[in-house]
VOBA-203580 format. One record per residue: residue number from 1; residue in one letter; z, x, y of N, C-alpha, C in turn. Coordinates in steps of 0.02 Angstrom, whole numbers. Example, Ala and Ser with C-alpha at 12.3 -4.5 7.8 and 13.67 -1.06 7.14 Angstrom:
BEGIN
LUMZA n res nz nx ny caz cax cay cz cx cy
LUMZA 1 a 390 660 -284 390 615 -225 390 660 -165
LUMZA 2 s 354 642 -112 357 684 -53 394 645 2
***
This chain:
BEGIN
LUMZA n res nz nx ny caz cax cay cz cx cy
LUMZA 1 m -1673 -2289 -1322 -1593 -2340 -1305 -1627 -2400 -1333
LUMZA 2 s -1605 -2412 -1390 -1605 -2502 -1420 -1598 -2543 -1380
LUMZA 3 a -1603 -2604 -1407 -1582 -2642 -1328 -1505 -2677 -1341
LUMZA 4 k -1496 -2658 -1409 -1412 -2675 -1388 -1363 -2614 -1366
LUMZA 5 d -1385 -2546 -1335 -1341 -2503 -1313 -1376 -2500 -1240
LUMZA 6 a -1429 -2540 -1224 -1456 -2553 -1154 -1404 -2598 -1093
LUMZA 7 p -1386 -2558 -1036 -1328 -2598 -986 -1372 -2665 -981
LUMZA 8 p -1311 -2736 -991 -1361 -2805 -964 -1371 -2797 -891
LUMZA 9 p -1439 -2852 -884 -1456 -2823 -814 -1385 -2855 -774
LUMZA 10 l -1437 -2870 -724 -1369 -2882 -631 -1361 -2957 -650
LUMZA 11 p -1302 -2976 -655 -1298 -3055 -643 -1305 -3096 -569
LUMZA 12 e -1328 -3139 -556 -1333 -3188 -480 -1277 -3146 -445
LUMZA 13 p -1285 -3124 -383 -1217 -3110 -349 -1178 -3167 -337
LUMZA 14 l -1130 -3163 -343 -1066 -3229 -334 -1055 -3210 -231
LUMZA 15 l -1052 -3267 -204 -1057 -3270 -124 -986 -3253 -101
LUMZA 16 v -934 -3244 -144 -866 -3237 -117 -848 -3175 -160
LUMZA 17 e -840 -3130 -129 -810 -3063 -145 -756 -3078 -202
LUMZA 18 v -760 -3040 -238 -687 -3034 -293 -690 -2949 -328
LUMZA 19 a -620 -2949 -344 -587 -2864 -382 -604 -2890 -451
LUMZA 20 d -621 -2829 -494 -609 -2831 -558 -530 -2791 -582
LUMZA 21 s -478 -2856 -609 -433 -2821 -610 -410 -2761 -641
LUMZA 22 h -468 -2735 -690 -424 -2696 -742 -503 -2651 -759
LUMZA 23 t -506 -2608 -754 -573 -2566 -811 -567 -2488 -802
LUMZA 24 h -594 -2470 -861 -586 -2392 -881 -655 -2362 -844
LUMZA 25 l -658 -2341 -766 -728 -2286 -765 -726 -2249 -804
LUMZA 26 d -685 -2211 -811 -678 -2129 -850 -729 -2149 -914
LUMZA 27 l -721 -2190 -952 -749 -2227 -1007 -823 -2249 -1003
LUMZA 28 q -861 -2252 -970 -899 -2292 -949 -961 -2217 -924
LUMZA 29 s -1016 -2249 -935 -1080 -2215 -932 -1086 -2204 -848
LUMZA 30 g -1143 -2160 -834 -1149 -2154 -734 -1068 -2124 -711
LUMZA 31 t -1099 -2115 -630 -1044 -2083 -586 -1008 -2165 -554
LUMZA 32 v -933 -2135 -567 -907 -2223 -514 -913 -2218 -452
LUMZA 33 e -974 -2193 -425 -1018 -2203 -348 -1067 -2259 -370
LUMZA 34 e -1118 -2257 -438 -1163 -2301 -467 -1127 -2335 -488
LUMZA 35 a -1055 -2363 -508 -1029 -2402 -531 -1014 -2450 -477
LUMZA 36 l -975 -2428 -438 -952 -2481 -368 -1011 -2492 -359
LUMZA 37 v -1068 -2470 -338 -1123 -2471 -292 -1161 -2542 -339
LUMZA 38 k -1160 -2537 -399 -1192 -2598 -432 -1142 -2634 -429
LUMZA 39 a -1098 -2622 -460 -1024 -2680 -432 -1037 -2730 -370
LUMZA 40 a -1032 -2675 -335 -1044 -2733 -258 -1088 -2746 -239
LUMZA 41 a -1148 -2746 -284 -1216 -2775 -261 -1199 -2853 -291
LUMZA 42 v -1153 -2855 -353 -1166 -2922 -365 -1071 -2947 -340
LUMZA 43 g -1065 -2928 -297 -1003 -2946 -262 -925 -2948 -281
LUMZA 44 v -927 -2906 -326 -853 -2875 -355 -862 -2793 -322
LUMZA 45 t -816 -2809 -257 -801 -2759 -223 -742 -2700 -221
LUMZA 46 t -699 -2732 -247 -642 -2692 -282 -594 -2690 -367
LUMZA 47 v -607 -2633 -365 -571 -2609 -448 -505 -2605 -454
LUMZA 48 v -476 -2604 -491 -423 -2579 -529 -415 -2523 -602
LUMZA 49 q -432 -2452 -580 -459 -2411 -622 -354 -2403 -668
LUMZA 50 v -379 -2402 -725 -318 -2426 -792 -333 -2360 -814
LUMZA 51 g -262 -2316 -822 -258 -2250 -851 -219 -2273 -931
LUMZA 52 c -233 -2213 -961 -197 -2244 -1023 -151 -2176 -1075
LUMZA 53 d -171 -2128 -1041 -140 -2061 -1051 -102 -2020 -979
LUMZA 54 v -70 -1991 -1011 -77 -1938 -954 -128 -1911 -901
LUMZA 55 k -200 -1878 -942 -227 -1865 -916 -281 -1925 -875
LUMZA 56 g -266 -1973 -903 -309 -2025 -869 -300 -2044 -819
LUMZA 57 s -208 -2074 -845 -176 -2093 -747 -204 -2043 -699
LUMZA 58 q -189 -1971 -728 -191 -1913 -650 -280 -1928 -642
LUMZA 59 w -326 -1965 -673 -383 -1965 -651 -413 -2044 -607
LUMZA 60 a -357 -2057 -626 -343 -2124 -605 -332 -2136 -508
LUMZA 61 a -283 -2098 -526 -240 -2078 -455 -295 -2028 -410
LUMZA 62 e -325 -1983 -458 -385 -1956 -408 -416 -2003 -384
LUMZA 63 t -460 -2038 -419 -518 -2075 -399 -494 -2131 -349
LUMZA 64 a -434 -2148 -370 -427 -2216 -305 -395 -2170 -223
LUMZA 65 a -381 -2114 -258 -363 -2087 -170 -450 -2056 -145
LUMZA 66 a -496 -2070 -166 -564 -2029 -140 -594 -2106 -132
LUMZA 67 h -572 -2153 -153 -626 -2192 -158 -583 -2276 -139
LUMZA 68 e -609 -2306 -35 -575 -2353 -39 -544 -2407 -85
LUMZA 69 h -595 -2434 -109 -597 -2485 -148 -563 -2474 -230
LUMZA 70 v -567 -2428 -224 -523 -2431 -305 -443 -2409 -274
LUMZA 71 h -427 -2463 -349 -355 -2433 -343 -330 -2428 -420
LUMZA 72 a -255 -2384 -410 -232 -2355 -512 -194 -2399 -517
LUMZA 73 a -194 -2396 -565 -127 -2408 -633 -108 -2345 -654
LUMZA 74 v -56 -2347 -675 -57 -2268 -719 3 -2292 -771
LUMZA 75 a -24 -2247 -849 32 -2256 -898 24 -2212 -949
LUMZA 76 l 63 -2232 -997 42 -2208 -1052 28 -2284 -1080
LUMZA 77 h -12 -2286 -1111 -13 -2334 -1176 -10 -2340 -1217
LUMZA 78 p 43 -2423 -1246 72 -2424 -1338 59 -2369 -1365
LUMZA 79 n 7 -2354 -1386 -33 -2320 -1450 -4 -2254 -1429
LUMZA 80 e -30 -2230 -1357 -22 -2174 -1332 59 -2163 -1357
LUMZA 81 a 105 -2186 -1343 183 -2151 -1349 209 -2141 -1411
LUMZA 82 p 179 -2170 -1482 185 -2156 -1537 146 -2067 -1556
LUMZA 83 r 72 -2070 -1533 55 -2023 -1545 94 -1956 -1523
LUMZA 84 i 116 -1975 -1458 159 -1906 -1439 213 -1880 -1456
LUMZA 85 v 248 -1947 -1479 327 -1916 -1529 322 -1896 -1571
LUMZA 86 l 261 -1945 -1646 247 -1926 -1695 175 -1869 -1702
LUMZA 87 g 119 -1862 -1675 86 -1824 -1673 35 -1879 -1709
LUMZA 88 d -22 -1850 -1735 -110 -1882 -1759 -128 -1849 -1803
LUMZA 89 p -109 -1809 -1836 -147 -1765 -1898 -204 -1776 -1914
LUMZA 90 d -219 -1846 -1932 -268 -1864 -1956 -333 -1903 -1910
LUMZA 91 g -305 -1881 -1859 -363 -1910 -1790 -379 -1981 -1781
LUMZA 92 w -332 -2040 -1807 -336 -2105 -1825 -342 -2124 -1760
LUMZA 93 s -323 -2095 -1724 -311 -2138 -1629 -405 -2129 -1581
LUMZA 94 r -449 -2068 -1627 -513 -2041 -1613 -493 -2011 -1568
LUMZA 95 q -449 -1952 -1561 -428 -1934 -1506 -437 -1862 -1512
LUMZA 96 g -458 -1846 -1608 -421 -1784 -1611 -351 -1776 -1653
LUMZA 97 a -359 -1756 -1698 -294 -1722 -1731 -238 -1692 -1679
LUMZA 98 r -177 -1706 -1678 -129 -1687 -1623 -59 -1663 -1653
LUMZA 99 e -5 -1634 -1642 54 -1626 -1674 106 -1660 -1619
LUMZA 100 g 149 -1696 -1667 204 -1721 -1629 228 -1676 -1571
LUMZA 101 g 257 -1698 -1537 317 -1692 -1492 376 -1690 -1474
LUMZA 102 g 390 -1751 -1545 477 -1782 -1534 483 -1811 -1450
LUMZA 103 d 542 -1832 -1449 561 -1884 -1398 538 -1860 -1317
LUMZA 104 s 562 -1773 -1344 542 -1737 -1267 500 -1744 -1245
LUMZA 105 a 424 -1723 -1305 364 -1731 -1270 359 -1805 -1220
LUMZA 106 l 395 -1854 -1251 381 -1923 -1215 402 -1944 -1162
LUMZA 107 d 464 -1896 -1148 506 -1909 -1098 468 -1860 -1055
LUMZA 108 d 425 -1808 -1047 390 -1760 -1014 338 -1808 -1007
LUMZA 109 a 291 -1835 -1044 236 -1885 -1005 261 -1950 -948
LUMZA 110 l 324 -1964 -986 354 -2032 -928 347 -1993 -868
LUMZA 111 a 404 -1930 -850 413 -1906 -801 344 -1882 -753
LUMZA 112 e 288 -1866 -798 244 -1860 -734 173 -1941 -736
LUMZA 113 i 195 -1992 -763 187 -2048 -756 233 -2088 -691
LUMZA 114 d 291 -2065 -685 317 -2080 -631 309 -2051 -577
LUMZA 115 r 309 -1989 -580 285 -1952 -485 211 -1981 -479
LUMZA 116 l 173 -2007 -525 105 -2029 -505 102 -2110 -449
LUMZA 117 a 165 -2112 -489 194 -2203 -488 200 -2224 -421
LUMZA 118 a 226 -2160 -396 245 -2151 -317 215 -2139 -267
LUMZA 119 l 144 -2120 -287 93 -2125 -254 67 -2188 -218
LUMZA 120 p 34 -2188 -145 -3 -2246 -111 -33 -2284 -155
LUMZA 121 y -86 -2238 -153 -141 -2289 -197 -160 -2305 -262
LUMZA 122 v -87 -2267 -297 -72 -2313 -371 -47 -2383 -369
LUMZA 123 r -57 -2430 -374 -29 -2506 -366 -13 -2551 -413
LUMZA 124 g -22 -2502 -471 -1 -2531 -523 53 -2449 -591
LUMZA 125 v 83 -2508 -630 112 -2470 -683 93 -2502 -766
LUMZA 126 g 32 -2448 -795 13 -2500 -857 -69 -2473 -879
LUMZA 127 e -94 -2470 -913 -67 -2522 -969 -25 -2500 -1018
LUMZA 128 t 41 -2551 -1014 102 -2519 -1058 107 -2585 -1105
LUMZA 129 g 152 -2589 -1166 180 -2657 -1190 175 -2614 -1243
LUMZA 130 l 166 -2686 -1290 170 -2681 -1379 91 -2683 -1413
LUMZA 131 d 91 -2634 -1460 30 -2662 -1476 28 -2640 -1558
LUMZA 132 f 52 -2713 -1599 65 -2701 -1662 -9 -2695 -1729
LUMZA 133 f -89 -2703 -1679 -137 -2718 -1730 -133 -2629 -1744
LUMZA 134 r -128 -2602 -1698 -176 -2507 -1716 -83 -2465 -1736
LUMZA 135 t -19 -2469 -1717 9 -2441 -1750 80 -2484 -1787
LUMZA 136 g 85 -2435 -1834 131 -2468 -1900 199 -2460 -1865
LUMZA 137 p 251 -2495 -1917 301 -2493 -1893 347 -2447 -1862
LUMZA 138 e 320 -2361 -1911 327 -2324 -1901 332 -2289 -1822
LUMZA 139 g 270 -2324 -1792 270 -2314 -1712 322 -2349 -1669
LUMZA 140 i 327 -2400 -1692 368 -2461 -1645 404 -2446 -1597
LUMZA 141 a 466 -2396 -1610 517 -2389 -1577 495 -2321 -1491
LUMZA 142 a 446 -2280 -1531 423 -2248 -1475 371 -2309 -1425
LUMZA 143 q 347 -2334 -1460 309 -2404 -1411 383 -2439 -1371
LUMZA 144 e 418 -2462 -1390 451 -2496 -1378 502 -2457 -1306
LUMZA 145 r 522 -2391 -1334 542 -2341 -1282 501 -2332 -1223
LUMZA 146 s 451 -2327 -1237 410 -2287 -1181 386 -2367 -1127
LUMZA 147 f 376 -2419 -1151 374 -2510 -1124 421 -2468 -1077
LUMZA 148 r 501 -2505 -1106 557 -2506 -1075 563 -2465 -998
LUMZA 149 a 530 -2385 -1029 529 -2356 -960 473 -2369 -916
LUMZA 150 h 425 -2385 -950 377 -2426 -887 387 -2478 -845
LUMZA 151 i 430 -2519 -862 447 -2573 -828 507 -2560 -781
LUMZA 152 e 563 -2497 -808 588 -2473 -742 558 -2440 -675
LUMZA 153 i 499 -2386 -716 470 -2344 -650 428 -2424 -607
LUMZA 154 a 394 -2459 -649 366 -2510 -600 412 -2553 -556
LUMZA 155 k 475 -2552 -571 507 -2602 -518 552 -2561 -472
LUMZA 156 r 561 -2466 -510 588 -2422 -466 537 -2429 -379
LUMZA 157 h 491 -2418 -408 432 -2391 -372 390 -2457 -331
LUMZA 158 g 431 -2535 -350 373 -2571 -316 305 -2581 -336
LUMZA 159 k 293 -2590 -387 234 -2571 -427 230 -2643 -458
LUMZA 160 a 161 -2678 -491 132 -2720 -517 134 -2686 -597
LUMZA 161 l 157 -2744 -641 155 -2683 -725 106 -2745 -744
LUMZA 162 v 75 -2674 -782 5 -2708 -835 25 -2696 -888
LUMZA 163 i 38 -2761 -906 38 -2765 -998 -19 -2758 -1032
LUMZA 164 h -22 -2729 -1081 -55 -2736 -1167 -24 -2739 -1219
LUMZA 165 d -37 -2822 -1239 4 -2836 -1268 -37 -2873 -1332
LUMZA 166 r -44 -2832 -1394 -89 -2844 -1443 -47 -2883 -1517
LUMZA 167 e -79 -2936 -1530 -45 -2985 -1599 50 -2957 -1584
LUMZA 168 a 71 -2940 -1514 155 -2944 -1492 187 -2975 -1459
LUMZA 169 h 149 -3048 -1451 183 -3097 -1387 244 -3098 -1398
LUMZA 170 a 272 -3117 -1456 336 -3151 -1449 388 -3072 -1422
LUMZA 171 d 390 -3006 -1445 410 -2947 -1423 408 -2936 -1341
LUMZA 172 v 362 -2939 -1341 334 -2926 -1274 373 -2950 -1214
LUMZA 173 l 360 -3040 -1239 425 -3074 -1189 487 -3043 -1225
LUMZA 174 r 491 -3039 -1263 577 -3032 -1281 594 -2963 -1225
LUMZA 175 v 552 -2907 -1237 556 -2840 -1199 587 -2855 -1117
LUMZA 176 l 534 -2895 -1091 533 -2921 -1009 584 -2955 -1012
LUMZA 177 d 595 -3028 -1063 655 -3048 -1035 736 -2969 -1051
LUMZA 178 e 731 -2954 -1088 805 -2895 -1080 808 -2845 -1027
LUMZA 179 e 747 -2815 -1008 752 -2784 -957 740 -2787 -884
LUMZA 180 g 719 -2877 -892 674 -2906 -815 655 -2877 -761
LUMZA 181 a 573 -2924 -780 522 -2880 -768 521 -2885 -688
LUMZA 182 p 464 -2833 -673 463 -2829 -606 443 -2883 -539
LUMZA 183 e 411 -2902 -518 420 -2942 -446 375 -2971 -496
LUMZA 184 r 301 -2940 -480 237 -2941 -517 190 -2897 -580
LUMZA 185 t 187 -2963 -624 171 -2917 -715 127 -2963 -711
LUMZA 186 v 74 -2922 -737 5 -2961 -745 11 -2927 -845
LUMZA 187 f 10 -3008 -884 -46 -3003 -926 -112 -2977 -928
LUMZA 188 h -135 -2904 -956 -206 -2904 -944 -226 -2912 -1023
LUMZA 189 c -319 -2915 -1015 -355 -2947 -1073 -298 -3007 -1088
LUMZA 190 y -287 -3063 -1034 -246 -3130 -1074 -253 -3128 -1147
LUMZA 191 s -205 -3131 -1194 -206 -3142 -1279 -184 -3182 -1306
LUMZA 192 g -138 -3249 -1268 -86 -3304 -1272 -121 -3348 -1310
LUMZA 193 d -73 -3388 -1318 -105 -3489 -1318 -87 -3515 -1278
LUMZA 194 a -107 -3586 -1270 -91 -3642 -1204 -7 -3610 -1188
LUMZA 195 a 8 -3623 -1245 89 -3647 -1262 128 -3569 -1214
LUMZA 196 m 103 -3507 -1231 109 -3438 -1200 99 -3411 -1130
LUMZA 197 a 29 -3467 -1130 31 -3475 -1054 69 -3496 -993
LUMZA 198 e 110 -3570 -1053 151 -3603 -996 212 -3557 -1000
LUMZA 199 i 230 -3510 -1047 300 -3478 -1022 283 -3417 -994
LUMZA 200 c 225 -3406 -972 221 -3342 -927 199 -3375 -876
LUMZA 201 a 206 -3447 -858 192 -3460 -784 229 -3505 -773
LUMZA 202 a 310 -3523 -819 369 -3534 -799 409 -3453 -772
LUMZA 203 k 376 -3412 -800 408 -3344 -753 380 -3321 -709
LUMZA 204 g 301 -3336 -672 281 -3314 -640 227 -3252 -677
LUMZA 205 y 221 -3236 -713 178 -3190 -734 100 -3187 -717
LUMZA 206 y 71 -3137 -705 -23 -3173 -684 -60 -3165 -754
LUMZA 207 m -100 -3204 -757 -141 -3203 -812 -195 -3180 -810
LUMZA 208 s -240 -3115 -834 -296 -3074 -820 -346 -3103 -888
LUMZA 209 f -409 -3134 -875 -440 -3161 -916 -504 -3108 -927
LUMZA 210 a -514 -3073 -983 -583 -3033 -971 -628 -3092 -1025
LUMZA 211 g -679 -3030 -1033 -759 -3063 -1071 -756 -3071 -1131
LUMZA 212 n -709 -3096 -1155 -692 -3135 -1213 -663 -3207 -1224
LUMZA 213 v -649 -3205 -1156 -661 -3266 -1129 -741 -3305 -1145
LUMZA 214 t -752 -3294 -1153 -826 -3303 -1171 -839 -3334 -1240
LUMZA 215 f -816 -3291 -1268 -816 -3284 -1353 -817 -3346 -1392
LUMZA 216 k -857 -3365 -1443 -858 -3426 -1487 -773 -3448 -1503
LUMZA 217 n -775 -3402 -1543 -724 -3389 -1567 -644 -3411 -1531
LUMZA 218 a -656 -3387 -1468 -583 -3398 -1429 -578 -3466 -1374
LUMZA 219 q -569 -3507 -1433 -568 -3578 -1399 -453 -3575 -1358
LUMZA 220 h -415 -3526 -1406 -382 -3525 -1363 -352 -3506 -1309
LUMZA 221 l -407 -3440 -1320 -399 -3420 -1238 -436 -3478 -1195
LUMZA 222 r -488 -3513 -1190 -513 -3541 -1151 -445 -3616 -1134
LUMZA 223 d -401 -3608 -1195 -346 -3682 -1171 -291 -3641 -1119
LUMZA 224 a -268 -3556 -1129 -257 -3553 -1091 -261 -3553 -1030
LUMZA 225 l -314 -3533 -991 -346 -3533 -946 -342 -3603 -934
LUMZA 226 a -356 -3666 -981 -375 -3731 -922 -281 -3753 -904
LUMZA 227 v -237 -3727 -921 -161 -3740 -907 -123 -3682 -854
LUMZA 228 a -166 -3627 -871 -120 -3584 -823 -143 -3603 -736
LUMZA 229 p -79 -3590 -689 -82 -3604 -630 -134 -3579 -601
LUMZA 230 l -190 -3591 -549 -247 -3567 -538 -191 -3504 -500
LUMZA 231 e -144 -3506 -448 -142 -3463 -414 -100 -3377 -471
LUMZA 232 l -103 -3406 -541 -73 -3346 -591 -144 -3325 -607
LUMZA 233 v -204 -3339 -603 -263 -3310 -648 -296 -3254 -610
LUMZA 234 l -311 -3205 -623 -359 -3146 -622 -412 -3160 -671
LUMZA 235 v -452 -3106 -661 -543 -3082 -687 -550 -3014 -693
LUMZA 236 e -550 -2991 -770 -548 -2906 -755 -631 -2894 -804
LUMZA 237 t -644 -2825 -825 -666 -2820 -864 -660 -2807 -915
LUMZA 238 d -597 -2753 -918 -579 -2688 -971 -646 -2660 -993
LUMZA 239 a -692 -2652 -956 -734 -2626 -982 -723 -2536 -1001
LUMZA 240 p -763 -2510 -1030 -832 -2522 -1070 -844 -2575 -1128
LUMZA 241 f -760 -2602 -1127 -750 -2646 -1177 -750 -2725 -1183
LUMZA 242 l -784 -2790 -1217 -757 -2846 -1199 -799 -2876 -1151
LUMZA 243 t -878 -2848 -1171 -956 -2878 -1135 -935 -2954 -1156
LUMZA 244 p -946 -2988 -1083 -952 -3077 -1106 -995 -3065 -1129
LUMZA 245 a -997 -3153 -1163 -1068 -3156 -1192 -1124 -3188 -1131
LUMZA 246 p -1170 -3207 -1126 -1243 -3174 -1179 -1217 -3098 -1206
LUMZA 247 y -1191 -3052 -1192 -1206 -2982 -1190 -1167 -2949 -1246
LUMZA 248 r -1100 -2979 -1278 -1070 -2968 -1332 -1106 -2900 -1349
LUMZA 249 g -1055 -2852 -1367 -1070 -2804 -1397 -1125 -2739 -1364
LUMZA 250 r -1131 -2749 -1324 -1175 -2705 -1255 -1128 -2690 -1208
LUMZA 251 p -1133 -2627 -1176 -1071 -2569 -1150 -1069 -2641 -1085
LUMZA 252 n -992 -2648 -1067 -989 -2691 -1019 -963 -2656 -945
LUMZA 253 a -969 -2657 -884 -955 -2638 -838 -920 -2682 -760
LUMZA 254 p -896 -2666 -707 -890 -2712 -673 -931 -2743 -647
LUMZA 255 y -971 -2738 -658 -1036 -2786 -611 -1036 -2842 -666
LUMZA 256 l -1012 -2835 -723 -1029 -2895 -756 -978 -2949 -751
LUMZA 257 i -928 -2940 -688 -864 -2985 -685 -913 -3070 -667
LUMZA 258 p -955 -3072 -624 -993 -3130 -624 -997 -3186 -683
LUMZA 259 v -1010 -3151 -731 -1039 -3180 -799 -963 -3218 -828
LUMZA 260 t -931 -3204 -824 -839 -3212 -838 -814 -3265 -800
LUMZA 261 l -824 -3255 -725 -813 -3290 -681 -837 -3355 -685
LUMZA 262 r -891 -3363 -702 -940 -3411 -694 -891 -3465 -761
LUMZA 263 a -906 -3432 -801 -887 -3460 -870 -813 -3491 -859
LUMZA 264 m -767 -3433 -833 -705 -3462 -809 -711 -3520 -767
LUMZA 265 a -740 -3529 -703 -745 -3557 -661 -760 -3656 -718
LUMZA 266 e -817 -3618 -744 -827 -3709 -793 -768 -3738 -841
LUMZA 267 v -734 -3704 -870 -658 -3691 -909 -612 -3755 -861
LUMZA 268 r -610 -3721 -811 -583 -3772 -752 -607 -3825 -731
LUMZA 269 g -681 -3829 -724 -697 -3868 -684 -718 -3877 -625
LUMZA 270 m -715 -3806 -588 -724 -3796 -531 -773 -3766 -498
LUMZA 271 g -798 -3764 -430 -855 -3719 -417 -843 -3630 -413
LUMZA 272 e -864 -3605 -424 -884 -3532 -419 -859 -3506 -373
LUMZA 273 n -868 -3533 -303 -861 -3501 -247 -771 -3502 -256
LUMZA 274 d -743 -3576 -253 -694 -3578 -263 -635 -3548 -322
LUMZA 275 m -662 -3538 -367 -620 -3492 -416 -635 -3425 -404
LUMZA 276 a -682 -3387 -368 -666 -3327 -349 -651 -3330 -281
LUMZA 277 a -628 -3355 -252 -595 -3358 -169 -520 -3360 -220
LUMZA 278 a -484 -3393 -227 -439 -3410 -275 -417 -3337 -321
LUMZA 279 i -472 -3301 -338 -439 -3245 -386 -459 -3154 -332
LUMZA 280 a -469 -3179 -300 -491 -3152 -229 -420 -3131 -196
LUMZA 281 v -392 -3188 -173 -326 -3180 -153 -264 -3171 -199
LUMZA 282 n -270 -3191 -271 -225 -3171 -312 -235 -3098 -333
LUMZA 283 t -280 -3056 -341 -290 -3000 -377 -242 -2939 -321
LUMZA 284 a -258 -2967 -256 -247 -2934 -183 -160 -2944 -192
LUMZA 285 r -148 -3034 -212 -65 -3013 -200 -22 -2994 -257
LUMZA 286 a -85 -2994 -316 -36 -2942 -393 -23 -2878 -384
LUMZA 287 f -94 -2860 -331 -90 -2767 -341 -65 -2751 -242
LUMZA 288 d -33 -2796 -206 -3 -2784 -155 -67 -2719 -93
LUMZA 289 y -124 -2747 -112 -170 -2707 -56 -195 -2752 -8
***
């Protein structure tokens, strides 16, 4: 294994236990048990496992049912909706080629997400939203229809809404306004600037920061974190993606939360214990556990 593929070392443990508000254990190497033990060893004692398609959402629900400190969020990722409707003949989604099933296939998939969202250990509906980075104009209608359906599902079941927003800030905010956002709405891997953070704050939306807040070129994220109300700030890995500096490019996992949290505390000019305590309370409030 090259150094680039090697898992980063365990950071110094946090003294105050926190949660990873967004992770993909199914995409990480090793078992769920190994990941949870490693995370707990550094003070990360709770994780929210997030589904991105029907199969991944079923897996998230099963995993949360089997592990007391795992909560699930279930959804069709914004890029999954157009794939279901239009298909993916050339395999651009990196999930293999597949046929389009039209609107009825999207209805069937949403019905399964609705069923899963009713389960008690499913605490969130997401990640849903809009992604104009990977999906072209032809897929936007399917994305938006799916996003609106997820908002309705989250509200009906009283679950948190977990938002994926990539290069679509204005449209995500517009759809939330048009539909009426659920009481608890989380911008996962917050990607906006300080001005958008002020809009989110005014609406009571949670902003969850990932390892990219540590990247050199991400000053806009640090500026957003600096103005976000502390009671609306969460931390996440989005593992195996977005590994924080200095380990960027190596595999991410929930045990690396302390690296990002310490960087966040520095941006806010506060002690890491105070930061961890605030985030622990916020995450439990956001996901109602």
